NUNULO-919609 format. One record per residue (C-alpha): residue number from 0; x, y, z. Coordinates in Angstrom, 3 decimals. Example, Ala and Ser with C-alpha at 12.3 -4.5 7.8 and 13.67 -1.06 7.14 Angstrom:
# NUNULO-919609
<site><num>0</num><px>12.300</px><py>-4.500</py><pz>7.800</pz></site>
<site><num>1</num><px>13.670</px><py>-1.060</py><pz>7.140</pz></site>
//
This chain:
# NUNULO-919609
<site><num>0</num><px>97.853</px><py>84.551</py><pz>107.973</pz></site>
<site><num>1</num><px>99.182</px><py>86.096</py><pz>104.800</pz></site>
<site><num>2</num><px>101.289</px><py>84.301</py><pz>102.213</pz></site>
<site><num>3</num><px>104.730</px><py>86.194</py><pz>101.668</pz></site>
<site><num>4</num><px>107.627</px><py>84.279</py><pz>100.021</pz></site>
<site><num>5</num><px>107.779</px><py>80.882</py><pz>101.915</pz></site>
<site><num>6</num><px>104.524</px><py>81.605</py><pz>104.044</pz></site>
<site><num>7</num><px>106.035</px><py>83.676</py><pz>106.655</pz></site>
<site><num>8</num><px>103.815</px><py>84.749</py><pz>109.696</pz></site>
<site><num>9</num><px>103.505</px><py>88.390</py><pz>110.704</pz></site>
<site><num>10</num><px>105.755</px><py>87.878</py><pz>113.551</pz></site>
<site><num>11</num><px>108.664</px><py>86.276</py><pz>111.590</pz></site>
<site><num>12</num><px>108.088</px><py>89.369</py><pz>109.136</pz></site>
<site><num>13</num><px>108.551</px><py>91.695</py><pz>112.090</pz></site>
<site><num>14</num><px>111.718</px><py>89.903</py><pz>113.175</pz></site>
<site><num>15</num><px>113.286</px><py>90.043</py><pz>109.651</pz></site>
<site><num>16</num><px>112.665</px><py>86.309</py><pz>109.190</pz></site>
<site><num>17</num><px>111.432</px><py>86.599</py><pz>105.894</pz></site>
<site><num>18</num><px>113.287</px><py>84.848</py><pz>102.650</pz></site>
<site><num>19</num><px>116.877</px><py>86.312</py><pz>103.603</pz></site>
<site><num>20</num><px>118.298</px><py>82.978</py><pz>102.710</pz></site>
<site><num>21</num><px>120.273</px><py>81.956</py><pz>99.591</pz></site>
<site><num>22</num><px>118.569</px><py>84.367</py><pz>97.044</pz></site>
<site><num>23</num><px>118.632</px><py>87.480</py><pz>99.460</pz></site>
<site><num>24</num><px>115.392</px><py>89.189</py><pz>98.392</pz></site>
<site><num>25</num><px>115.097</px><py>92.476</py><pz>99.562</pz></site>
<site><num>26</num><px>112.342</px><py>93.269</py><pz>102.055</pz></site>
<site><num>27</num><px>110.838</px><py>95.883</py><pz>99.185</pz></site>
<site><num>28</num><px>110.749</px><py>93.096</py><pz>97.027</pz></site>
<site><num>29</num><px>109.019</px><py>90.845</py><pz>99.119</pz></site>
<site><num>30</num><px>106.540</px><py>93.567</py><pz>99.861</pz></site>
<site><num>31</num><px>105.894</px><py>94.244</py><pz>96.587</pz></site>
<site><num>32</num><px>105.142</px><py>90.386</py><pz>96.050</pz></site>
<site><num>33</num><px>102.692</px><py>90.614</py><pz>98.950</pz></site>
<site><num>34</num><px>101.050</px><py>93.580</py><pz>97.504</pz></site>
<site><num>35</num><px>100.633</px><py>91.696</py><pz>94.220</pz></site>
<site><num>36</num><px>99.242</px><py>88.592</py><pz>96.045</pz></site>
<site><num>37</num><px>96.764</px><py>90.989</py><pz>97.674</pz></site>
<site><num>38</num><px>95.945</px><py>92.269</py><pz>94.230</pz></site>
<site><num>39</num><px>95.515</px><py>88.983</py><pz>92.669</pz></site>
<site><num>40</num><px>93.383</px><py>87.730</py><pz>95.808</pz></site>
<site><num>41</num><px>90.913</px><py>90.719</py><pz>95.398</pz></site>
<site><num>42</num><px>91.962</px><py>92.643</py><pz>98.438</pz></site>
<site><num>43</num><px>92.892</px><py>95.466</py><pz>96.379</pz></site>
<site><num>44</num><px>90.805</px><py>96.639</py><pz>93.199</pz></site>
<site><num>45</num><px>91.095</px><py>98.763</py><pz>90.474</pz></site>
<site><num>46</num><px>91.219</px><py>102.735</py><pz>91.921</pz></site>
<site><num>47</num><px>92.056</px><py>101.456</py><pz>95.339</pz></site>
<site><num>48</num><px>94.651</px><py>103.238</py><pz>97.071</pz></site>
<site><num>49</num><px>97.586</px><py>101.319</py><pz>98.778</pz></site>
<site><num>50</num><px>98.336</px><py>103.401</py><pz>101.678</pz></site>
<site><num>51</num><px>101.903</px><py>102.954</py><pz>102.827</pz></site>
<site><num>52</num><px>101.320</px><py>103.459</py><pz>106.368</pz></site>
<site><num>53</num><px>98.353</px><py>100.799</py><pz>106.506</pz></site>
<site><num>54</num><px>100.388</px><py>98.335</py><pz>104.827</pz></site>
<site><num>55</num><px>103.600</px><py>98.868</py><pz>107.175</pz></site>
<site><num>56</num><px>101.369</px><py>98.315</py><pz>110.220</pz></site>
<site><num>57</num><px>99.756</px><py>95.234</py><pz>108.877</pz></site>
<site><num>58</num><px>103.222</px><py>93.687</py><pz>108.144</pz></site>
<site><num>59</num><px>105.094</px><py>95.640</py><pz>111.084</pz></site>
<site><num>60</num><px>107.554</px><py>96.940</py><pz>109.091</pz></site>
<site><num>61</num><px>109.019</px><py>100.447</py><pz>108.436</pz></site>
<site><num>62</num><px>106.762</px><py>102.520</py><pz>105.891</pz></site>
<site><num>63</num><px>110.225</px><py>102.871</py><pz>103.790</pz></site>
<site><num>64</num><px>110.562</px><py>99.500</py><pz>102.240</pz></site>
<site><num>65</num><px>106.530</px><py>99.734</py><pz>101.853</pz></site>
<site><num>66</num><px>107.388</px><py>103.043</py><pz>99.741</pz></site>
<site><num>67</num><px>109.998</px><py>101.511</py><pz>97.718</pz></site>
<site><num>68</num><px>107.646</px><py>98.598</py><pz>96.869</pz></site>
<site><num>69</num><px>104.942</px><py>100.853</py><pz>95.850</pz></site>
<site><num>70</num><px>107.190</px><py>103.008</py><pz>93.395</pz></site>
<site><num>71</num><px>108.758</px><py>99.894</py><pz>92.079</pz></site>
<site><num>72</num><px>105.158</px><py>98.614</py><pz>91.266</pz></site>
<site><num>73</num><px>104.236</px><py>102.029</py><pz>89.864</pz></site>
<site><num>74</num><px>107.503</px><py>102.072</py><pz>87.502</pz></site>
<site><num>75</num><px>106.357</px><py>98.617</py><pz>86.322</pz></site>
<site><num>76</num><px>102.879</px><py>99.721</py><pz>85.521</pz></site>
<site><num>77</num><px>104.105</px><py>102.641</py><pz>83.772</pz></site>
<site><num>78</num><px>106.928</px><py>100.575</py><pz>81.662</pz></site>
<site><num>79</num><px>104.194</px><py>97.927</py><pz>80.771</pz></site>
<site><num>80</num><px>101.602</px><py>100.791</py><pz>79.830</pz></site>
<site><num>81</num><px>103.722</px><py>102.275</py><pz>76.811</pz></site>
//
């Protein structure tokens, strides 16, 4: 099991049972946080590719919010690089 905002299980992720409570965190934001957790945990290292279809399959979601999450992360990295 992985930790994704309030310790949701894979089946809860697939059913849309993620943190859709009071703060209405978007799916792409939750995926972004999941990716960051995986980076922090050493699952993704420097130079590793984060393949949107693989992440989507693992999380049982559409590739679209995964693509958005990866783009958001890339924008953050670029903004902090300057």
